C-alpha positions as CSV (number, residue, x, y, z in Angstrom):
1,M,-27.3,-62.3,81.9
2,R,-24.6,-60.3,79.8
3,V,-25.7,-58.8,76.9
4,L,-23.9,-56.4,74.0
5,A,-26.5,-53.8,73.1
6,I,-25.9,-51.6,70.1
7,D,-27.3,-48.4,68.7
8,A,-26.7,-48.8,65.1
9,S,-25.7,-46.0,62.8
10,L,-22.9,-45.8,60.4
11,R,-21.3,-42.7,61.9
12,N,-22.0,-42.7,65.7
13,C,-22.9,-46.0,66.6
14,G,-23.9,-46.5,70.6
15,V,-22.7,-49.6,72.1
16,A,-23.3,-50.9,75.8
17,I,-22.6,-54.2,78.0
18,V,-24.7,-54.6,80.5
19,D,-25.1,-57.6,82.9
20,G,-28.1,-58.1,84.8
21,E,-28.6,-60.2,87.5
22,N,-31.1,-61.1,90.6
23,G,-33.1,-58.1,89.3
24,K,-30.2,-55.6,89.2
25,S,-28.6,-54.1,86.0
26,R,-25.3,-52.6,85.9
27,A,-23.1,-51.2,83.0
28,L,-20.0,-52.8,82.5
29,F,-18.9,-50.7,79.4
30,F,-20.3,-48.1,77.4
31,G,-19.4,-45.9,74.4
32,T,-19.9,-44.7,70.7
33,I,-18.1,-46.1,67.6
34,H,-16.9,-42.7,66.2
35,N,-15.9,-42.9,62.5
36,A,-15.3,-39.9,61.1
37,R,-17.1,-38.2,58.1
38,S,-13.4,-38.6,55.9
39,L,-14.2,-42.5,56.3
40,K,-15.6,-44.5,53.1
41,S,-19.0,-46.2,54.6
42,S,-17.1,-49.3,54.1
43,A,-14.5,-48.8,56.0
44,C,-17.1,-47.3,58.6
45,L,-18.8,-51.2,58.7
46,V,-15.2,-52.6,59.0
47,A,-14.8,-50.3,61.9
48,I,-18.3,-51.2,63.5
49,R,-17.6,-54.9,63.2
50,D,-14.2,-55.0,64.2
51,E,-15.1,-52.9,67.4
52,L,-17.8,-55.0,68.2
53,T,-16.1,-58.3,68.3
54,R,-13.4,-56.9,70.4
55,L,-16.1,-55.9,72.6
56,I,-17.2,-59.4,72.6
57,R,-14.2,-61.4,73.1
58,E,-13.3,-58.7,76.1
59,H,-16.9,-58.9,77.8
60,E,-18.4,-62.4,76.9
61,P,-21.6,-61.3,76.5
62,E,-24.4,-63.9,76.2
63,S,-26.6,-62.3,73.5
64,C,-26.7,-59.0,71.5
65,S,-30.0,-56.8,71.1
66,L,-30.5,-54.1,68.8
67,E,-33.3,-51.5,68.4
68,S,-35.6,-52.6,65.5
69,I,-35.6,-50.5,62.4
70,I,-37.1,-47.5,62.3
71,Y,-39.3,-45.4,59.7
72,V,-36.8,-42.4,57.9
73,Q,-38.1,-40.2,55.4
74,S,-34.7,-40.4,53.5
75,Y,-34.3,-43.7,51.4
76,K,-30.1,-42.6,51.8
77,T,-30.3,-42.8,55.6
78,A,-32.3,-46.5,55.7
79,I,-29.3,-47.8,53.6
80,L,-26.5,-46.8,55.8
81,L,-28.6,-47.5,58.5
82,G,-29.2,-51.0,57.6
83,A,-26.0,-51.7,56.3
84,A,-24.7,-50.3,60.1
85,R,-27.3,-53.1,61.6
86,G,-25.8,-55.4,59.1
87,A,-22.0,-55.2,60.3
88,A,-23.3,-55.4,63.9
89,I,-25.6,-58.5,63.2
90,L,-22.6,-60.0,61.5
91,A,-20.3,-59.7,64.5
92,A,-22.7,-61.1,66.8
93,A,-23.7,-64.0,64.8
94,E,-19.7,-64.6,63.9
95,N,-19.2,-64.9,67.5
96,G,-22.2,-66.9,68.2
97,L,-24.5,-64.5,69.7
98,P,-28.3,-65.0,69.8
99,V,-29.4,-61.5,68.2
100,F,-32.8,-59.6,69.4
101,E,-34.4,-56.6,68.5
102,Y,-36.8,-53.9,70.2
103,P,-39.0,-51.2,68.8
104,P,-38.1,-47.8,69.3
105,T,-41.2,-47.2,71.4
106,R,-40.5,-50.2,73.7
107,I,-37.2,-49.2,74.2
108,K,-38.8,-45.9,75.5
109,Q,-41.8,-47.7,77.8
110,A,-39.5,-49.7,79.4
111,T,-37.0,-47.0,80.2
112,V,-38.7,-44.0,80.6
113,G,-41.9,-45.1,81.0
114,R,-43.7,-43.2,78.1
115,G,-42.7,-44.4,74.4
116,G,-42.4,-40.6,73.0
117,A,-39.5,-40.0,75.7
118,G,-36.8,-37.6,74.0
119,K,-33.0,-38.8,73.7
120,N,-32.4,-36.2,77.2
121,Q,-34.9,-38.1,79.2
122,V,-33.3,-41.4,78.3
123,A,-30.2,-40.5,79.1
124,F,-31.3,-38.9,82.4
125,M,-33.4,-42.5,83.0
126,V,-30.6,-44.6,82.2
127,R,-28.3,-42.5,84.5
128,A,-30.5,-43.2,87.4
129,L,-31.6,-46.5,86.8
130,L,-28.0,-47.7,86.4
131,G,-26.7,-45.7,89.3
132,L,-24.0,-44.0,86.6
133,T,-21.9,-41.1,87.9
134,V,-21.8,-39.0,84.4
135,T,-24.3,-39.1,81.7
136,P,-23.9,-40.8,78.9
137,E,-23.4,-39.3,75.2
138,A,-27.1,-39.8,73.5
139,D,-25.7,-42.9,71.3
140,A,-24.4,-44.8,74.0
141,A,-27.5,-43.8,76.4
142,D,-29.5,-45.3,73.4
143,A,-27.5,-48.4,73.8
144,L,-28.0,-49.0,77.3
145,A,-31.6,-48.3,77.2
146,I,-31.9,-51.5,74.4
147,G,-29.6,-53.5,77.0
148,L,-32.0,-52.6,79.9
149,T,-34.9,-53.8,77.6
150,H,-33.9,-56.7,76.6
151,V,-32.7,-57.9,80.2
152,R,-36.2,-57.1,81.3
153,A,-37.7,-58.8,78.6
154,Q,-35.7,-61.6,79.0
155,E,-36.5,-62.0,83.0
156,A,-39.8,-61.5,81.8
157,T,-39.8,-64.4,79.6
158,R,-38.1,-66.7,81.9
159,M,-41.5,-65.7,84.4
160,G,-43.7,-67.2,81.1
161,I,-44.4,-64.1,79.9
162,P,-43.5,-63.7,76.1
163,G,-42.6,-60.9,74.1
164,T,-39.1,-61.1,72.8
165,K,-38.4,-61.4,69.0
166,Q,-35.4,-63.3,68.4
167,I,-33.6,-62.6,64.6
């Protein structure tokens, strides 16, 4: 099972390709799509869609997973986050990938063992769980955690345990 995992954001969108086979997960790719502050929002959305399409074609994932919408205090932040998620979902849908989403607390619980874990804890555990030689940047680490959560959820679903939400 190969999944494209995305921590959607307009300026620093975390991405990862996680492969899960026989209960063992490995990172095939991880990084961050950096968009300069000088870029208009619309150009950032195109850049996100184009880079995700390139990754899909290169790595041929079977599905896509994202963090579900979170509560934010600023409506402007919510709109920009929603737009970035939309660009990511569009790239996945255009390439025929089913899209799944997971709440932030579930991702942290699956990765660290508690839903209130901080970004540093997530990055440390992702490095340990995947046997990485470097600690990923925060956004890439979040994408890796989303990918790990999806691989585990799909394994549980195959064993008859419900709990994934496809959008």
